[in-house]
C-alpha angles and dihedrals in degrees: 000000000000092000091058092051090047092054092050092057096037111130118214119215091251091052091048091051091049092051091048091051093048091049091049092050091050092050092048092050092050091049092049091051093047097044101038101034114126099254101031118128089237092058092047088053092048092047089057088066100031100046116111106223098176096245097320093123131232116313094024117128113266119261120259092254093056127198100288100043119129114230120217118262091248130024093236091058117085124204110263118241114251113195136135092236119088112258123211121201138158106250144160125224110238105161142023125197133175139183119202137163111215116200121192117196124211088253090063094253114141127208132184115217132185095013115189123178124186133183124199117210132184116215126214088262091056096254115148115224124193109204127185116222146166125271092254093054090044091056097041104048109089124222121258091014113142116213148131109296118201116189138161122204094343092310122114117246098173143329116213121191136160098280104034149357117235120199127199105247 
């Protein structure tokens, strides 16, 4: 009886090598996660030497941008604020863009699918904002009209100018 149990759990040399390789891979993955995780002491120590401070010297506090920041595509474009609170800024509409799929049935009936409307504003500080809106707001807001732009997470809430107030429906 013991010989049958022994043959069931017998490990061939190939199986032993496979288990050793799997164990080594698991240990290496755990070490990589522990050493190179974002908030590990090892990474903080390495960042001290690797951080590019722009000529500030070792030991100087890191710049506001930090090492992993993404710079805008062009220097005149600012990064758009992304917050859950509504933001109000004085802005001027400079561009409208839309993306629509128009489907025409054999009966002559037309449908618009996947409608997307976007307005591009320029603030007083020169920042370009791309704001998503409804079709009604897209059609009603006039070009080169300066007004009070209220938006929340890149979505239009309202645009108030001298003659009218347009809400995103």
